[in-house]
FIDREN-30548 format. One record per residue: x, y, z of N, C-alpha, C, O in turn. Coordinates in Angstrom, 1 decimal, padded with zeros to 4 digits. Layout:
PT, n.east, n.north, n.up, ca.east, ca.north, ca.up, c.east, c.north, c.up, o.east, o.north, o.up
PT, X, Y, Z, X, Y, Z, X, Y, Z, X, Y, Z
...
END
This chain:
PT, n.east, n.north, n.up, ca.east, ca.north, ca.up, c.east, c.north, c.up, o.east, o.north, o.up
PT, 000.5, -001.0, -000.1, -000.1, 000.1, 000.0, 000.8, 001.4, 000.0, 001.7, 001.6, 000.7
PT, 000.3, 002.0, -000.7, 001.6, 003.5, -000.9, 000.5, 004.7, 000.0, -000.7, 005.2, -000.2
PT, 001.4, 004.9, 000.7, 000.7, 006.3, 001.5, 000.0, 007.3, 000.9, -000.9, 008.0, 001.5
PT, 000.4, 007.7, -000.6, -000.3, 008.8, -001.3, -001.6, 008.0, -002.0, -002.4, 008.8, -002.4
PT, -001.9, 006.7, -002.3, -002.9, 006.4, -002.8, -004.2, 006.2, -001.5, -004.3, 005.2, -000.7
PT, -004.7, 006.9, -001.7, -005.7, 006.9, -000.7, -007.2, 006.0, -001.2, -008.0, 006.2, -002.0
PT, -007.0, 004.9, -000.3, -007.9, 004.1, -000.9, -009.0, 003.9, 000.1, -010.1, 003.4, -000.1
PT, -008.6, 004.6, 001.2, -009.9, 004.5, 002.6, -010.9, 005.7, 002.3, -012.0, 006.0, 002.8
PT, -010.4, 006.3, 001.3, -011.7, 007.8, 001.1, -012.1, 007.2, -000.5, -012.7, 008.1, -001.1
PT, -012.0, 006.1, -001.0, -012.6, 005.6, -002.1, -014.3, 005.1, -002.2, -014.9, 005.0, -001.2
PT, -014.8, 004.9, -003.3, -016.1, 004.2, -002.9, -015.5, 002.8, -003.1, -014.6, 002.5, -003.9
PT, -016.1, 001.8, -002.4, -016.0, 000.1, -002.8, -017.4, -000.1, -003.3, -018.1, 000.0, -002.3
PT, -018.0, -000.3, -004.2, -019.0, -000.9, -004.4, -019.2, -002.4, -004.1, -018.8, -003.4, -004.7
PT, -020.1, -002.2, -003.0, -021.2, -003.6, -002.7, -020.3, -003.7, -001.1, -021.0, -004.3, -000.3
PT, -019.2, -003.3, -000.7, -018.7, -003.7, 000.2, -019.0, -003.2, 001.6, -018.8, -002.0, 001.8
PT, -019.5, -004.1, 002.6, -020.3, -003.5, 003.4, -019.1, -003.5, 004.8, -019.2, -002.7, 005.8
PT, -018.1, -004.5, 004.7, -017.3, -004.9, 005.9, -015.9, -005.6, 005.1, -015.9, -006.3, 004.1
PT, -014.7, -005.1, 005.9, -013.8, -005.5, 005.0, -012.5, -005.5, 006.2, -012.6, -004.6, 007.1
PT, -011.2, -006.4, 006.1, -010.3, -006.6, 007.4, -009.2, -006.8, 006.8, -009.2, -007.1, 005.6
PT, -008.0, -006.9, 007.4, -006.6, -007.6, 007.0, -005.5, -006.7, 007.2, -005.5, -005.6, 007.7
PT, -004.6, -007.3, 006.9, -003.6, -006.0, 007.3, -002.6, -005.9, 005.8, -002.8, -006.5, 004.8
PT, -001.6, -004.8, 006.1, -000.9, -004.6, 004.7, 000.3, -003.8, 005.0, 000.4, -003.1, 005.9
PT, 001.3, -004.1, 004.0, 002.5, -003.5, 004.1, 002.6, -002.1, 003.2, 002.4, -001.8, 002.1
PT, 003.1, -001.4, 004.4, 003.1, 000.4, 003.8, 004.5, 000.7, 003.4, 005.5, 000.6, 004.1
PT, 004.3, 001.2, 002.2, 005.1, 001.5, 001.5, 006.5, 002.4, 002.7, 007.7, 002.1, 002.6
PT, 006.2, 003.2, 003.2, 006.9, 004.0, 004.3, 007.1, 003.6, 005.5, 007.9, 004.3, 006.3
PT, 006.6, 002.6, 005.9, 007.0, 001.7, 007.3, 007.2, 000.2, 007.0, 006.5, -000.7, 007.4
PT, 008.6, 000.1, 005.9, 008.3, -001.5, 005.7, 008.9, -002.5, 006.6, 009.4, -003.6, 006.2
PT, 008.8, -002.2, 007.6, 009.5, -003.2, 008.8, 008.4, -003.5, 009.6, 008.4, -004.5, 010.4
PT, 007.4, -002.9, 009.5, 005.7, -003.0, 010.1, 004.8, -003.4, 009.3, 004.8, -003.2, 008.1
PT, 004.1, -004.0, 009.9, 002.9, -004.3, 009.1, 001.6, -003.9, 009.9, 001.5, -004.1, 011.1
PT, 000.6, -003.1, 009.0, -000.8, -002.5, 009.5, -001.9, -003.2, 009.6, -001.9, -004.3, 009.1
PT, -002.7, -002.8, 010.1, -004.0, -003.8, 010.5, -005.3, -002.6, 009.8, -005.5, -001.4, 010.0
PT, -006.0, -003.6, 009.0, -006.8, -002.4, 008.6, -008.3, -003.2, 008.8, -008.4, -004.4, 008.6
PT, -009.5, -002.5, 009.1, -010.7, -003.0, 009.5, -011.7, -001.8, 009.5, -011.6, -000.7, 010.0
PT, -012.9, -002.4, 008.6, -013.8, -001.3, 008.4, -014.9, -002.1, 008.2, -014.9, -003.2, 007.8
PT, -016.3, -001.2, 008.7, -017.7, -001.6, 008.8, -018.3, -000.6, 008.0, -017.7, 000.4, 008.2
PT, -019.1, -000.5, 007.2, -020.1, 000.7, 006.7, -018.7, 001.7, 006.3, -017.7, 001.3, 005.8
PT, -019.2, 003.4, 006.9, -018.6, 004.3, 006.8, -017.3, 004.3, 007.9, -016.4, 005.1, 007.9
PT, -017.4, 003.2, 008.9, -016.0, 003.6, 009.9, -015.1, 002.6, 009.3, -015.4, 001.4, 008.9
PT, -013.8, 003.2, 009.1, -012.4, 002.5, 008.7, -011.4, 002.8, 010.0, -011.2, 003.9, 010.5
PT, -010.9, 001.8, 010.2, -009.8, 001.7, 011.6, -008.5, 001.5, 010.7, -008.7, 000.8, 009.7
PT, -007.2, 002.0, 011.0, -006.2, 001.5, 010.6, -005.1, 001.4, 011.9, -005.6, 001.8, 012.9
PT, -004.1, 001.0, 012.0, -003.3, 001.1, 013.0, -001.9, 000.2, 012.8, -001.9, -000.4, 011.7
PT, -000.9, 000.0, 013.5, 000.2, -000.8, 013.6, 000.0, -002.0, 013.9, -001.0, -002.0, 014.6
PT, 000.4, -003.4, 013.6, -000.3, -004.8, 013.8, 001.2, -005.4, 014.2, 001.2, -006.5, 014.7
PT, 002.4, -004.9, 014.2, 003.6, -005.3, 014.6, 004.4, -005.0, 013.5, 004.2, -004.1, 012.6
PT, 005.7, -006.2, 013.8, 006.7, -006.2, 012.8, 006.6, -007.5, 012.0, 006.3, -008.6, 012.4
PT, 006.9, -007.2, 010.9, 007.0, -008.7, 009.8, 007.9, -009.2, 010.6, 008.8, -008.7, 011.3
PT, 007.5, -010.4, 010.4, 008.9, -011.6, 010.7, 010.4, -011.3, 010.1, 011.5, -011.4, 010.7
PT, 010.1, -011.0, 009.0, 011.4, -010.5, 008.0, 012.2, -009.4, 009.1, 013.4, -009.5, 009.3
PT, 011.8, -008.8, 009.5, 012.6, -007.4, 010.6, 013.0, -008.0, 011.4, 013.9, -007.3, 011.9
PT, 012.8, -009.2, 012.0, 013.1, -009.7, 013.4, 014.0, -010.7, 013.4, 013.8, -011.6, 012.6
PT, 015.4, -010.7, 014.3, 016.5, -011.4, 014.2, 015.5, -013.2, 014.6, 014.8, -013.5, 015.5
PT, 015.9, -014.1, 013.2, 015.8, -015.3, 013.7, 016.0, -015.5, 015.0, 015.0, -015.9, 015.5
PT, 017.0, -015.5, 015.8, 017.1, -015.5, 017.4, 015.5, -015.2, 018.3, 015.2, -015.5, 019.4
PT, 015.0, -014.6, 017.7, 013.8, -014.0, 018.4, 012.1, -014.2, 017.7, 011.0, -013.6, 017.9
PT, 012.6, -015.2, 016.7, 011.5, -015.8, 016.3, 010.7, -016.9, 016.9, 011.4, -017.8, 017.5
PT, 009.2, -017.2, 016.9, 008.6, -018.2, 017.6, 009.6, -019.7, 017.4, 010.3, -019.9, 016.4
PT, 009.6, -020.7, 018.3, 010.2, -021.6, 018.1, 009.3, -022.9, 018.0, 009.8, -024.0, 017.9
PT, 007.8, -022.9, 018.0, 007.1, -023.9, 017.9, 006.7, -024.1, 016.5, 006.5, -023.1, 015.8
PT, 006.6, -025.3, 016.0, 006.5, -025.8, 014.5, 005.3, -024.9, 013.9, 005.4, -024.5, 012.7
PT, 004.5, -024.7, 014.5, 003.0, -024.1, 013.9, 003.5, -022.9, 013.5, 003.3, -022.7, 012.3
PT, 004.1, -021.8, 014.2, 004.2, -020.3, 014.1, 005.3, -020.5, 012.6, 005.2, -019.9, 011.6
PT, 006.3, -021.5, 013.0, 007.3, -021.5, 011.8, 006.6, -021.8, 010.5, 006.8, -021.0, 009.6
PT, 005.9, -022.8, 010.4, 005.4, -023.0, 009.4, 004.6, -022.1, 008.8, 004.5, -022.1, 007.6
PT, 004.0, -021.1, 009.5, 003.0, -020.0, 009.0, 003.6, -018.8, 008.5, 003.1, -018.0, 007.7
PT, 004.8, -018.7, 009.0, 006.0, -017.6, 008.8, 006.5, -018.2, 007.6, 006.6, -017.3, 006.7
PT, 006.8, -019.6, 007.1, 007.4, -020.0, 005.8, 006.3, -020.3, 004.7, 006.5, -020.3, 003.5
PT, 005.2, -020.4, 005.3, 004.0, -020.7, 004.2, 004.0, -019.3, 003.3, 003.6, -019.4, 002.2
PT, 004.4, -018.0, 003.8, 004.0, -016.8, 003.5, 005.4, -016.1, 003.2, 005.4, -014.9, 003.0
PT, 006.6, -016.8, 003.3, 007.6, -016.3, 002.7, 008.2, -016.0, 001.2, 008.4, -017.0, 000.5
PT, 008.3, -015.0, 000.9, 009.1, -014.6, -000.4, 010.6, -014.1, -000.1, 011.0, -013.5, 000.9
PT, 011.2, -014.5, -001.2, 012.7, -014.7, -001.4, 013.1, -012.9, -000.9, 013.9, -012.6, 000.0
PT, 012.4, -011.9, -001.8, 013.0, -010.7, -002.1, 012.1, -009.9, -000.7, 012.7, -008.9, -000.4
PT, 011.0, -010.1, -000.1, 010.6, -009.5, 000.9, 010.2, -009.9, 002.3, 009.8, -009.3, 003.3
PT, 010.4, -011.1, 002.2, 010.2, -011.7, 003.7, 008.9, -012.1, 003.4, 008.5, -012.4, 002.3
PT, 008.1, -011.8, 004.9, 006.6, -012.5, 005.0, 005.6, -010.7, 004.7, 004.4, -010.5, 004.9
PT, 006.3, -009.9, 004.4, 005.3, -008.6, 004.4, 004.6, -008.9, 002.8, 005.0, -009.5, 001.8
PT, 003.7, -008.3, 003.1, 002.6, -008.7, 002.0, 001.1, -007.9, 002.2, 000.7, -007.6, 003.3
PT, 000.6, -007.7, 001.5, -000.9, -007.4, 001.7, -001.9, -008.6, 001.7, -002.0, -009.5, 000.9
PT, -002.5, -008.4, 002.6, -003.9, -009.5, 002.7, -004.9, -008.9, 003.4, -004.8, -008.5, 004.6
PT, -006.2, -008.9, 002.6, -007.4, -008.1, 002.5, -008.7, -008.9, 002.2, -008.7, -009.3, 001.0
PT, -009.6, -009.1, 002.7, -010.9, -009.7, 002.7, -012.1, -008.5, 002.8, -012.5, -007.8, 003.7
PT, -012.3, -008.6, 001.7, -013.7, -007.6, 001.2, -014.8, -008.2, 001.6, -014.7, -009.4, 001.3
PT, -015.9, -008.0, 002.2, -017.2, -008.8, 002.6, -018.3, -008.2, 002.1, -018.0, -007.0, 002.0
PT, -019.5, -008.4, 001.6, -020.3, -007.4, 001.0, -021.4, -008.3, 000.3, -021.6, -009.5, 000.6
PT, -022.1, -007.6, -000.5, -023.1, -008.0, -001.6, -022.7, -007.4, -003.1, -022.1, -006.3, -003.3
PT, -023.2, -008.3, -004.0, -022.8, -007.9, -005.5, -021.9, -007.1, -005.3, -022.2, -006.0, -005.5
PT, -020.7, -007.4, -004.9, -019.5, -006.4, -005.2, -018.8, -007.0, -006.3, -018.6, -008.1, -006.6
PT, -018.2, -005.5, -007.0, -017.5, -005.6, -008.5, -016.2, -006.0, -008.2, -015.5, -005.1, -007.8
PT, -015.7, -007.4, -008.4, -014.4, -007.5, -008.1, -013.3, -006.8, -009.2, -012.2, -006.4, -009.0
PT, -013.9, -006.9, -010.0, -012.6, -006.0, -011.1, -012.4, -004.6, -010.9, -011.4, -004.2, -011.4
PT, -013.3, -003.8, -010.4, -013.4, -002.4, -009.5, -012.6, -002.5, -008.6, -011.5, -001.9, -008.8
PT, -012.9, -003.2, -007.4, -012.1, -003.3, -006.5, -010.9, -003.4, -006.5, -010.2, -002.7, -005.8
PT, -010.2, -004.8, -007.5, -008.9, -004.9, -007.6, -008.1, -004.0, -008.3, -006.9, -004.1, -008.4
END
């Protein structure tokens, strides 16, 4: 997500709720959280991406490591956009 591309003030046809997290271009080590219900939108810091944390401080349980590795990309680690829109008669092409 780019800080100068203001999607929060755009119309999202058919979307009544959305949630997820995002990778902000100006804060590459932090994941942001997103929640929207109707006209109310909230965002904030979700925490550090695993890629920004030394491996010595990663969780050691197998389930957590599988989750990190499942979402790992060589150039960016686990940083990514993950967004779920919920609604009725949504126009997927417009939303993408």
